C-alpha positions in Angstrom: 0.0 0.0 0.0 1.4 3.4 -1.0 1.4 6.4 1.3 -1.2 8.1 -0.7 -3.6 5.1 -0.5 -2.9 4.8 3.3 -3.7 8.5 3.8 -6.8 8.3 1.7 -8.2 5.3 3.7 -7.1 6.7 7.0 -8.7 10.1 6.5 -11.8 8.5 5.0 -12.3 6.4 8.1 -11.4 9.4 10.4 -14.0 11.6 8.7 -16.8 9.2 9.5 -15.5 8.8 13.1 -15.6 12.5 13.5 -19.1 12.8 11.9 -20.4 10.0 14.2 -18.9 11.7 17.3 -20.3 15.1 16.4 -23.7 13.5 15.6 -23.7 11.7 18.9 -22.9 14.7 21.1 -25.6 16.6 19.2 -28.4 14.1 19.1 -28.0 12.2 22.3 -28.7 15.1 24.7 -31.8 16.1 22.7 -33.0 12.5 22.6 -32.5 12.2 26.4 -34.4 15.4 26.9 -37.2 14.1 24.7 -37.4 10.8 26.6 -37.5 12.6 29.9 -40.4 14.8 28.7 -42.6 11.8 28.0 -41.9 10.0 31.3 -43.8 10.3 34.6 -41.7 11.6 37.4 -41.9 8.3 39.3 -40.3 6.4 36.4 -37.5 9.0 36.2 -36.7 8.8 39.9 -36.6 5.0 39.8 -34.2 4.8 36.8 -32.8 8.3 35.8 -30.2 6.8 33.5 -32.7 4.8 31.3 -32.5 6.0 27.7 -35.8 4.3 26.7 -39.4 4.8 27.8 -41.7 1.8 28.0 -45.3 1.9 26.6 -46.8 1.8 30.1 -44.7 4.8 31.2 -45.3 6.9 28.1 -47.3 10.0 28.9 -48.1 13.4 27.4 -49.3 14.8 30.7 -46.1 16.9 30.9 -46.9 18.7 27.7 -50.5 19.2 28.8 -49.1 20.8 32.0 -46.7 23.0 30.1 -49.2 24.2 27.5 -52.2 24.8 29.7 -52.8 28.3 30.9 -51.8 29.3 34.5 -55.5 29.7 35.3 -56.1 26.0 34.6 -53.1 25.0 36.7 -50.6 24.8 33.8 -47.4 26.8 32.9 -49.0 28.9 30.2 -46.5 28.1 27.5 -49.0 28.3 24.7 -49.4 32.1 25.3 -45.6 32.4 25.6 -45.2 30.6 22.2 -47.5 33.2 20.7 -45.5 36.1 22.2 -42.2 34.6 21.1 -43.5 34.0 17.6 -44.9 37.6 17.3 -41.6 39.1 18.5 -39.4 36.8 16.4 -41.4 37.1 13.1 -41.6 40.9 13.5 -37.9 41.1 14.2 -37.1 39.0 11.1 -39.3 41.0 8.7 -38.2 44.4 9.9 -34.5 43.4 10.2 -34.5 42.2 6.6 -36.4 45.2 5.4 -33.6 47.4 6.9 -30.7 45.1 6.1 -31.3 44.5 2.4 -31.1 48.1 1.2 -28.2 48.7 3.7 -26.2 45.7 2.5 -26.9 46.5 -1.2 -25.7 50.1 -0.7 -22.5 48.9 1.0 -21.8 46.3 -1.6 -22.6 48.4 -4.7 -22.5 52.1 -4.0 -19.2 54.0 -3.7 -19.0 56.5 -0.8 -16.5 57.7 1.8 -15.7 54.9 4.2 -17.2 52.2 2.1 -14.5 49.6 3.0 -14.7 50.4 6.7 -18.4 50.5 7.2 -18.8 46.7 7.2 -16.2 46.4 10.0 -18.1 49.0 11.9 -21.4 47.1 11.6 -19.7 43.9 12.8 -18.0 45.8 15.7 -21.4 47.1 16.9 -22.7 43.5 16.9 -19.8 42.4 19.0 -20.6 44.7 21.9 -21.7 42.5 24.9 -25.4 42.7 25.5 -24.8 43.2 29.2 -23.1 46.6 28.4 -26.2 47.7 26.4 -28.9 46.3 28.7 -29.1 49.0 31.3 -28.9 52.0 29.0 -31.4 50.5 26.6 -33.8 49.7 29.4 -33.6 53.2 30.9 -34.1 54.8 27.4 -37.1 52.6 26.6 -38.6 53.1 30.1 -38.6 56.8 29.4 -40.3 56.2 26.1 -42.9 54.0 27.7 -41.8 50.8 25.9 -40.0 49.0 28.6 -43.0 46.6 29.3 -44.1 45.8 25.8 -43.4 43.3 23.1 -43.0 46.2 20.7 -40.1 47.6 22.7 -38.5 44.2 22.9 -38.8 43.7 19.2 -37.1 47.1 18.6 -34.2 46.1 20.8 -33.8 42.9 18.9 -33.9 44.7 15.6 -31.2 47.1 16.8 -29.1 44.1 17.7 -29.6 42.0 14.5 -29.5 44.7 11.7 -25.7 45.2 11.9 -24.8 41.5 11.6 -27.5 41.0 9.0 -26.1 43.8 6.8 -22.6 42.2 7.2 -23.9 38.8 6.2 -25.9 40.0 3.2 -23.2 42.3 2.0 -20.8 39.4 1.7 -23.2 37.7 -0.6 -24.2 40.7 -2.7 -20.6 41.3 -3.7 -20.5 37.8 -5.3 -23.4 38.6 -7.6 -21.9 39.6 -11.0 -22.4 43.3 -11.7 -22.9 42.4 -15.4 -26.4 41.2 -14.4 -27.4 44.6 -13.2 -25.8 46.2 -16.2 -27.9 44.0 -18.5 -31.0 44.9 -16.5 -30.2 48.6 -16.8 -29.8 48.3 -20.6 -33.2 46.8 -20.7 -34.6 49.8 -18.9 -34.9 48.5 -15.4 -34.4 51.0 -12.5 -32.1 50.2 -9.6 -35.2 49.4 -7.4 -36.6 47.1 -10.1 -33.2 45.4 -10.4 -33.0 44.8 -6.7 -36.6 43.5 -6.5 -36.7 41.3 -9.6 -33.0 40.1 -9.9 -31.0 40.6 -6.8 -33.5 39.4 -4.2 -34.4 36.2 -6.1 -30.8 35.4 -6.5 -30.1 36.1 -2.8 -33.0 34.0 -1.6 -30.8 31.3 0.1 -28.8 34.0 1.9 -32.0 35.8 2.9 -33.4 32.6 4.3 -30.2 31.8 6.2 -30.0 35.4 7.6 -33.7 35.3 8.5 -33.3 32.0 10.3 -30.3 33.3 12.2 -32.2 36.4 13.3 -35.2 34.3 14.2 -33.1 32.1 16.5 -31.6 35.1 18.2 -35.1 36.6 18.9 -36.6 33.2 19.8 -33.9 32.2 22.3 -32.9 35.6 23.8 -33.3 35.9 27.5 -31.6 38.9 29.0 -33.6 41.7 27.4 -36.8 39.6 27.7 -36.2 39.5 31.5 -35.5 43.2 31.7 -38.5 44.3 29.6 -41.2 41.7 30.5 -40.5 40.3 34.0 -43.2 42.5 35.5 -46.0 41.2 33.3 -46.2 37.4 33.0 -48.8 37.6 30.3 -46.1 39.0 27.9 -43.4 36.5 28.8 -41.6 34.8 25.9 -40.8 31.1 25.9 -37.2 31.5 27.0 -38.3 33.6 30.0 -40.9 31.0 30.9 -38.4 28.2 30.7 -36.1 29.9 33.1 -38.9 30.3 35.5 -39.5 26.6 35.3 -35.9 25.8 35.9 -36.0 28.0 39.1 -39.2 26.5 40.3 -38.7 24.1 43.2 -42.1 22.5 42.8 -41.7 21.9 39.0 -40.6 18.4 38.1 -37.7 17.9 35.8 -40.0 16.0 33.3 -42.1 19.2 33.0 -38.9 21.2 32.6 -37.8 18.9 29.8 -41.2 19.2 28.1 -40.8 23.0 28.2 -37.3 22.6 26.6 -38.7 20.5 23.8 -41.5 23.1 23.2 -38.8 25.8 23.0 -36.6 23.8 20.6 -39.1 22.1 18.2 -40.2 25.3 16.3 -36.6 26.2 15.3 -35.9 22.7 14.3 -39.0 22.5 12.1 -38.2 25.9 10.6 -34.7 24.8 9.7 -35.7 21.6 8.0 -38.6 23.3 6.1 -36.1 25.9 4.8 -33.2 23.4 4.2 -33.6 23.3 0.5 -33.4 27.1 0.1 -30.5 27.2 2.5 -28.4 24.8 0.5 -29.5 25.6 -3.0 -27.1 27.7 -5.1 -29.5 29.9 -7.1 -26.7 31.9 -8.7 -25.5 28.9 -10.6 -25.3 29.8 -14.3 -26.8 33.3 -13.7 -24.1 35.1 -15.6 -23.7 33.6 -19.0 -21.2 35.1 -21.3 
């Protein structure tokens, strides 16, 4: 066996070992969380290390307890899911509405500081949230938005627009400028070019950026705690889950059910958008 053949076989096997290891450390914790969420607390206490749930122990009472309103003796996660969805969807739509023209301007237009502006956007995103939390809370409290979902969404938009512009700009610069020149020769305005040509070509990146922004808004906890802690009816899922974790009377099976409820929407959204996230729509767009 030659050295090249040995290296090819060795790294071929090593690749699958690494993939299997990464898959295991990713899937096993989620699987264990899912198993705990459909077990009664008695079965968990008897055998906490069991990675399987029998048919007689299988129950969905934990999910019923998590989703029922607090007036009915539940945890009220159904209302929290709605609050989180409203904030996350509004954040995605408004962030993309602001980031698309901003990223296009940075990638196509020539102005003073054009090369430095992307680094500035990224630097703004890298500021720790803990440094911005108190000033933002005080400012929004004076504006009367400290205890509302609208104020929380505005804070998320301010956080996500810089990184969204940075992500979209890096894709827009890869779109051949000759496509826009051809559209201009055909009489299309710059706005028509962006709407009919650039955005369809950038759809995979728009989906990836939107999913990233959605996950930030869906999972964020610090600002949700500052803005909404005083009004439980406005709590988001991440805030409600933290309250479950701190509750002494709440069983771990109910806590795991709440964790699954928090995780499933993002997983479903990712798999539903997987085709657009991986598809290269610019392939063959610029033909000589």
